C-alpha positions as CSV (number, residue, x, y, z in Angstrom):
1,X,0.0,0.0,0.0
2,X,1.2,3.5,-0.8
3,X,2.4,5.5,2.2
4,X,-0.1,8.4,1.6
5,X,-3.0,5.9,1.5
6,X,-1.6,4.1,4.5
7,X,-1.4,7.2,6.7
8,X,-5.0,8.1,5.8
9,X,-6.4,4.6,6.2
10,X,-5.0,4.0,9.7
11,X,-6.1,7.4,10.9
12,X,-2.7,9.0,11.4
13,X,-3.9,11.9,9.1
14,X,-7.4,13.0,8.6
15,X,-7.2,13.3,4.8
16,X,-5.0,11.8,2.1
17,X,-4.2,15.3,0.8
18,X,-2.8,16.1,4.3
19,X,-0.6,13.0,4.1
20,X,0.6,14.0,0.6
21,X,1.5,17.5,1.8
22,X,3.5,16.1,4.7
23,X,5.3,13.7,2.3
24,X,6.1,16.4,-0.2
25,X,7.6,18.6,2.5
26,X,9.9,15.7,3.6
27,X,8.6,15.2,7.1
28,X,7.6,11.5,6.5
29,X,10.4,8.9,6.6
30,X,10.2,5.1,6.0
31,X,13.0,3.1,7.6
32,X,15.1,6.3,8.0
33,X,14.8,7.6,4.4
34,X,12.6,10.4,3.2
35,X,9.4,8.9,1.6
36,X,7.7,9.8,-1.7
37,X,3.9,9.4,-2.1
38,X,4.3,6.3,-4.2
39,X,6.6,4.5,-1.7
40,X,5.1,1.2,-0.6
41,X,4.7,0.4,3.1
42,X,5.4,-3.2,4.2
43,X,4.8,-5.1,7.5
44,X,7.7,-4.3,9.8
45,X,8.5,-0.9,8.3
46,X,9.2,2.0,10.7
47,X,7.3,5.2,9.7
48,X,8.6,8.4,11.3
49,X,6.8,11.7,11.1
50,X,8.7,14.8,12.1
51,X,6.3,17.3,13.6
52,X,7.5,20.9,14.5
53,X,8.4,20.1,18.1
54,X,8.5,16.2,18.2
55,X,8.9,13.1,16.1
56,X,6.6,10.1,16.2
57,X,7.6,6.7,15.1
58,X,5.2,3.9,14.2
59,X,5.9,0.3,13.4
60,X,3.6,-1.2,10.7
61,X,2.0,-4.4,12.1
62,X,-0.5,-5.0,9.3
63,X,-1.6,-3.5,6.0
64,X,-5.3,-2.6,5.9
65,X,-7.4,-4.2,3.1
66,X,-10.0,-1.4,3.2
67,X,-9.9,2.3,2.4
68,X,-10.5,3.3,5.9
69,X,-10.4,1.6,9.3
70,X,-12.2,2.5,12.5
71,X,-10.0,4.5,15.0
72,X,-10.8,1.8,17.6
73,X,-8.9,-0.8,15.5
74,X,-5.8,1.4,14.9
75,X,-3.7,-0.7,17.3
76,X,-4.1,-3.7,15.0
77,X,-2.3,-1.8,12.2
78,X,0.4,0.3,13.9
79,X,2.3,0.5,17.1
80,X,3.8,3.7,18.3
81,X,7.4,3.4,19.3
82,X,8.9,5.5,22.1
């Protein structure tokens, strides 16, 4: 699954366009390298998002099969790493 679709479908971003803006500004990294919107996410990948005052890291546990997932099921797809 593309990184922009993944961020939207697991409720890290509210809209796919927001995810695409973050990616184009270079604040989203996959396994330590700056991601492009077309970059594929795989199980076990580490996704890092550099916000203004902090960075959040997520481990990909599962790839969603639907366009959107309920926020209550977010823990099945990603795990936040400290």
